[in-house]
N, C-alpha and C positions, 0 to 999 in steps of 0.2 A: 885614077882619082888622085888629085894633088893634095898636098898637105893642107891647103886652105879650104878645100872642099870637104874634108873629113868632118864628120859630126863631132862636136865637143863631148867628151865623156866627163860626166860630173862625178867627182869622188864623194863618197858618203863620208860624213864626219865620223870620227871615232866615238865610241861610247864614252859618256861622261861619268867615269867611275867616281870622281870626287864628289860631284853633285848627287849621284845616286846614294853614296854612303852618307852624305849629309842629310838628305831627305829621310833616309831610313832611321838614322839616329834621332832626328827630330820627331818622327812618328813614334819611336819607342819611348821618348820622353814625354810627349804631349798627351798621348792616350791615357797613361796612368794618372797624369796630372789632372786631366779632365774628370776621371773617375773619382779621385780623392776630393776634388772640388765639389762634385755633385753629392758625394756622401756627406760632405760638410753641411749641406742644407737640411739634413735630417735633424729634427728639433733636439735630440739628445746629444748630438755631436757638436763639437766646437770647431768651426772651420778656421778660426784664427790660429789655433794650435797647429793644425796640419799645414796651413799655408806658411806660417813663419818658420817652423822647425824643419819640415821635410821638403816642401816644394820650391821655395825660393832659392836655397843653395843648389838644389839639383838643376833647376832651370838655368841658373847662372852659369854653371860649369858646362853643361851640355849645350846650352845656347851659344856660348863662346866657341866651343869646338865646331858646332854646326856652321857658325858664321865663318870661321877660319877655313873649313873645308869648302864652303861655297866660294870664297874669295880665291882660294888656290885653284879650284876647278874653273872659275871664270877666266883666269889668266892663262890657262893652257889653251892649246890649239884645237880643242875638241868642241863638240856641240855643247853649248852652255845653257840650255834651257833648265835642266835640273839644278845647275849651279845657282842660277838666279832664284829658283824656288828655295834652295837651301839658304841663300842669303836672306830672303824674306822671312823664312821660318826662324832663322837665328835672331833676326831683329824682333820678331814677335815674341820670342822666348825671353829676350833680354829686356824688352820694354816694361814689363811690370816691375822688375827690379829697379830699373832707372826711375820709374815713376815713384816708387816708394822711397828711393834714396834722395831724390831731389825735391820731393814734396814736404819733407820735414816730418814725416809721420813716425 
């Protein structure tokens, strides 16, 4: 068998550790945020207090970190599916802050 007749071996891409870390951080931040937001709908609770004091700064910091991890992971030579998911989750986490900032509220 000559070299041109040998079957091509496909190399499996390396694990995307950056994207996996970013998605895990986003899940850790988004799930409690959703819980606090839903608790805010109870009539005796005030959702504005929780959103303004606790959630917005937490989402800003962790969203920026998740976005950074996704960008770094996408630029590496690994499989970048989770890095793209990390970038999308980072943008989703930063979008409410940007909306509040630029809406003049």
